[in-house]
Each structure stands twice: as structure tokens, then as C-alpha cells.
N, C-alpha and C positions, 0 to 999 in steps of 0.2 A: 512568845510562843511561835513556833514555826508553822508554815502553811500546811505541811502534811499532818501535823498533830491536830490542827484545827479541822482539817478534812475528816480525820478519823473520828473526832468527837462529834461532828455533825452527822456522820454516817451512823454512829451508834445511837444518837438521839432519834434520828429518823427511823431506824430499825425498831427501837423500843416503842416509839409512837405507833408504828404500823402494827406491832404485836398487840398493843393495848386495844387498838381499834378492832383487830380481828377477834380478840377475846370478848369484847363487849358485843360485837355483832353475833358471835356464837351464842351468847347468853340471851340475846333479845329475839333472835329469829328462830322459830320452831319449824322443823322439817317434817313433812308428811308425805308418804308415798302416794302416788296417783293410782287410780283404778287400773290403768293399763299396766303399771309396774306390778301391782298385786296379782293380776291375771298372769303376767309373765312368770312371776315367782311360782304360781301354782302349776303352770305348765312345766317348769323346770323340775319341780318336786315330783310330778307324775312321770316324767322321763327318767328321773333318778330311780324311782321305785320300779319302773318297768324293766330296768336292767339289773334287777336283783340287789338294789341298794348300794351299788358301787359306781364309781366314775368310770367312763369309757377311756381306755388307753388309745394310743395312736392307731394301733392295728384295728381296733373296733371302729374307730371313727372313719378310717379309710374304707373298711368293708361296707359301711352304711352310707358312704358319700354318694350324693346324687350326680356329681360331676366326675367324669373319668378322664378328663383331659381330651386328647385327640380321639379317644375311643368314642366319646359322646357325639361326635360330629357325624 
């Protein structure tokens, strides 16, 4: 066998091994949101509902932006 073919086989074996490790880790580790993230999600929901249940577009964001570039100085 040639050296590039051996390198390709080794690369595939390492990739498959890494994939198996990632899948096992995903099954074993459970993820829970922290309290700060839950509060942040509630704030985002309140802001979403405050604007009529729609996302702000760029014009709306710029109208409510607290920094106005050189005008703020």
C-alpha cells in the first residue's frame, strides 16, 4: 500500500472515532439552562410581545438605538 492511502485510512479511522466519542458524550451529558438564561429568555419574550408580536426590522432597531454615532458626543 502507498503512503497516501495509509494516511487516508488513518484519517477516516480518526474521524469515525471522534464521531463515536461525540455521540456517546451527547447521550451521557444532559444540558440544563441556567437561571440567568431563563430570565433572559423571559425578557426577550416580553420585548417580542411589546412590539406587537413581530420581530423588529433594521429601521425599527435604528430608531430605538441608544447610540447615534457622532451625534451622541
